[in-house]
Residue, then its C-alpha position, 0 to 999 in steps of 0.5 A: m500500500e502506497i500512501s502519498e505525502n499529501a493523502a488526507l485523513v477524513v475523520v467523519d462525525v466522531q461526536e459525543g452523541f454517538e455514545e447515547e446507546a439508548y438512542w442508537g442501540p447496540r454497536n460493533n467494534p469497541g476498538a474503533d476509537r483507539n484506531i481513529a485516535g491512532l490514525i489522527d496521531a500518525w497523520q498529524t505526526s507525518g504532516r499530512p492533512v487532516v479533515f475533521v467533519r461534524h454532523d449538525s443534525a437538523q432533527p429536533g431529537s437527535p443527539l447530534r443536533v446543534g446546541y446539544p452536548g452530543n454535537d461536540f467532538k469526542s474529547y480525544v478528537e477535540e484534544r487533537r484538533g490544531k495539533g498537527d504539522g500539516p494542513e487541517l480543515f473543519v467541515t460541518k454538514s447536515v447530510n451523509s456525505a462530507f462532500y456536501g458540507a461547508p467549507d467545500l471539501d472537494s475544493w479544499l482537497r483539489e487546491g492542495g493537490v490531494r488525490q488520496i483520502v482515508v476515511a474513518g469515523i462514524q457510522t460505518n454504513m452511513c456517513a463514512e460509507t457515503t463519504a467514501r462512495m462519493g470520494g470514489n465517484l469524484g475520482y479520489e483514490v479512497f482507503f476505508a479504514l474499516d476498523a476505525t469505524y463503527t455502527f449500530d444495529g439497523t432495521g430496514p423494510w419488511g421488518w428486516t434487521l441486521g446487526a452492526e457487524e453485518l452492516a459493517r461487513a456489507t459496507a466493506v463488501s460494497l465499497h471494496g467489491g464495487g471499486f469505490a474504495q480499498v478497505v484496509r485496516s488502520a494498522e496498515l495505514v499507520a505503517a504506511v505513513g510511519 
């Protein structure tokens, strides 16, 4: 795996509101936060760009709504903001894709000559996956750090339900098999930039 000197790490929606288990239900991958922190540290130490994305939910009861403590980044993310040796961007959004936020992520990446992005964050099959898919569609080489993401059990049509781990595997298969992204482990990425 070859990671360019200006590959950008896109950290999606690592917010306090996702700790509210009563709202979201059971999750997978308890090690995700440790892996996200490790990626941020590796990117900042190497001087590569880091993008911090925050979801500002328009839903009145959402734990991610503006003005509610759950909207804040988790403390380990907040503590790392502004600490890197490379460029940093803060994006807010109210939809699934970080490419539909403010300021414009695509413009910022292109201005910096960035062609590779690494996606990590929450939720695996929602905003992280949507950001990765759109990145692939826009022509970026996308690496999806599966073990630096997590999600929750989900319910779909006709009473269908899938567990969080099943949803994460479905994301991995769709992204990797569909050519949107290379699904990798965070340790591989850390080793590649070390």
